[in-house]
C-alpha positions as CSV (number, residue, x, y, z in Angstrom):
1,X,216.8,89.1,129.9
2,X,213.3,88.7,128.6
3,X,212.2,85.5,126.9
4,X,210.0,86.0,123.9
5,X,207.3,83.7,122.5
6,X,207.2,82.8,118.8
7,X,204.3,85.2,118.3
8,X,206.4,88.2,119.5
9,X,209.2,87.0,117.2
10,X,206.8,86.8,114.3
11,X,205.5,90.3,115.1
12,X,209.1,91.6,115.0
13,X,209.6,90.1,111.6
14,X,206.3,91.1,110.0
15,X,205.4,94.5,111.3
16,X,207.3,97.7,111.6
17,X,205.7,98.6,114.9
18,X,206.3,98.8,118.6
19,X,207.5,95.2,118.9
20,X,210.2,95.7,116.4
21,X,211.3,99.0,117.9
22,X,211.5,97.6,121.4
23,X,213.6,94.6,120.3
24,X,215.8,96.6,117.9
25,X,216.6,99.2,120.5
26,X,217.5,96.6,123.1
27,X,219.4,93.9,121.2
28,X,221.1,92.3,124.2
29,X,217.9,91.8,126.2
30,X,215.9,89.2,124.3
31,X,216.2,85.4,124.2
32,X,214.1,82.6,123.0
33,X,214.5,78.8,122.8
34,X,216.0,77.6,119.5
35,X,212.7,75.8,119.1
36,X,210.9,79.1,118.4
37,X,213.1,79.7,115.4
38,X,212.4,76.2,114.2
39,X,208.7,76.7,114.7
40,X,208.8,79.9,112.8
41,X,210.7,78.3,109.9
42,X,208.3,75.3,109.8
43,X,205.3,77.6,109.3
44,X,207.0,80.1,106.9
45,X,204.4,79.2,104.2
46,X,201.7,80.8,106.5
47,X,203.6,84.1,107.2
48,X,205.7,84.6,104.1
49,X,203.2,86.8,102.3
50,X,205.8,88.3,100.1
51,X,206.8,84.9,98.7
52,X,210.4,85.4,99.4
53,X,212.8,82.5,98.5
54,X,213.9,80.3,101.3
55,X,217.4,81.5,101.0
56,X,216.3,85.1,101.5
57,X,214.1,84.1,104.5
58,X,217.0,82.1,106.0
59,X,219.2,85.2,105.7
60,X,216.6,87.3,107.5
61,X,216.1,84.8,110.3
62,X,219.8,84.4,110.8
63,X,220.2,88.1,111.0
64,X,217.5,88.3,113.7
65,X,219.4,85.6,115.7
66,X,222.8,87.3,115.2
67,X,221.7,90.9,115.9
68,X,218.5,91.0,118.0
69,X,217.3,87.8,119.7
70,X,219.6,85.1,121.1
71,X,218.5,81.6,120.3
72,X,219.2,79.4,123.4
73,X,220.1,75.8,122.6
74,X,217.9,73.0,123.9
75,X,220.5,71.5,126.2
76,X,220.0,74.6,128.5
77,X,216.2,74.2,128.8
78,X,215.5,70.5,128.0
79,X,216.0,69.4,131.7
80,X,212.9,71.6,132.5
81,X,210.7,70.4,129.6
82,X,208.5,68.1,131.7
83,X,208.0,70.9,134.2
84,X,207.1,73.2,131.3
85,X,204.6,70.7,129.9
86,X,202.8,70.5,133.3
87,X,202.3,74.3,133.3
88,X,200.6,74.6,129.9
89,X,197.8,72.9,127.8
90,X,199.9,73.5,124.6
91,X,203.0,71.3,124.5
92,X,204.5,73.6,121.9
93,X,204.8,76.2,124.5
94,X,206.8,73.9,126.9
95,X,210.2,75.0,125.6
96,X,209.5,78.7,126.3
97,X,208.3,77.8,129.8
98,X,211.2,75.5,130.3
99,X,213.6,78.2,129.3
100,X,212.0,80.6,131.8
101,X,212.5,78.0,134.5
102,X,216.1,77.3,133.6
103,X,217.7,80.8,133.3
104,X,217.5,84.0,135.3
105,X,215.0,86.3,133.5
106,X,212.6,89.1,133.9
107,X,209.7,87.2,132.4
108,X,208.1,85.8,129.2
109,X,206.8,88.3,126.7
110,X,203.9,86.8,124.8
111,X,200.6,87.8,123.2
112,X,199.2,84.4,124.1
113,X,197.4,84.9,127.3
114,X,195.4,81.7,126.8
115,X,198.4,79.4,127.3
116,X,200.6,81.7,129.4
117,X,198.6,82.5,132.5
118,X,200.1,84.2,135.5
119,X,197.8,82.4,137.9
120,X,199.2,79.0,136.7
121,X,202.8,80.2,136.9
122,X,202.6,81.9,140.2
123,X,205.9,83.3,141.4
124,X,207.9,81.0,139.2
125,X,207.4,82.9,135.9
126,X,206.3,86.4,135.2
127,X,204.1,86.9,132.1
128,X,204.8,90.2,130.4
129,X,202.7,92.3,128.1
130,X,204.1,94.8,125.7
131,X,203.2,97.6,128.2
132,X,205.2,95.6,130.9
133,X,208.2,95.4,128.6
134,X,208.0,99.2,127.8
135,X,208.1,99.9,131.6
136,X,211.2,97.7,131.9
137,X,212.9,99.2,128.8
138,X,211.4,102.7,128.2
139,X,212.2,104.6,125.0
140,X,211.6,108.0,123.5
141,X,208.5,108.2,121.3
């Protein structure tokens, strides 16, 4: 399993590119804290450039959860939130880090190298780039 950050989730939703293809072709691989879906929803006014109705957006987000990215409930990662907060300057990233500490995984896929730094995580959490994910789950071009 690979844990995805909100920015990867947003890329999956907004662009028909490599991120969408990787996730769509590997639907049983990706997980994220429920918090990431909540964060995505809270900021929908920023990314909903097509001005879709909330009901339409909610259907899309629910389809992503149902088909592509499993939303992990907080009771799984909450015991590790304080550890997650110690490993980042951005407390909003703590649930992702906490999830990485709480379940067996191959790493955290993020575009945020400012808050997810391998040198801070050491051996506890592996930070994955898109290239790293492609090496783990190759596909035909």
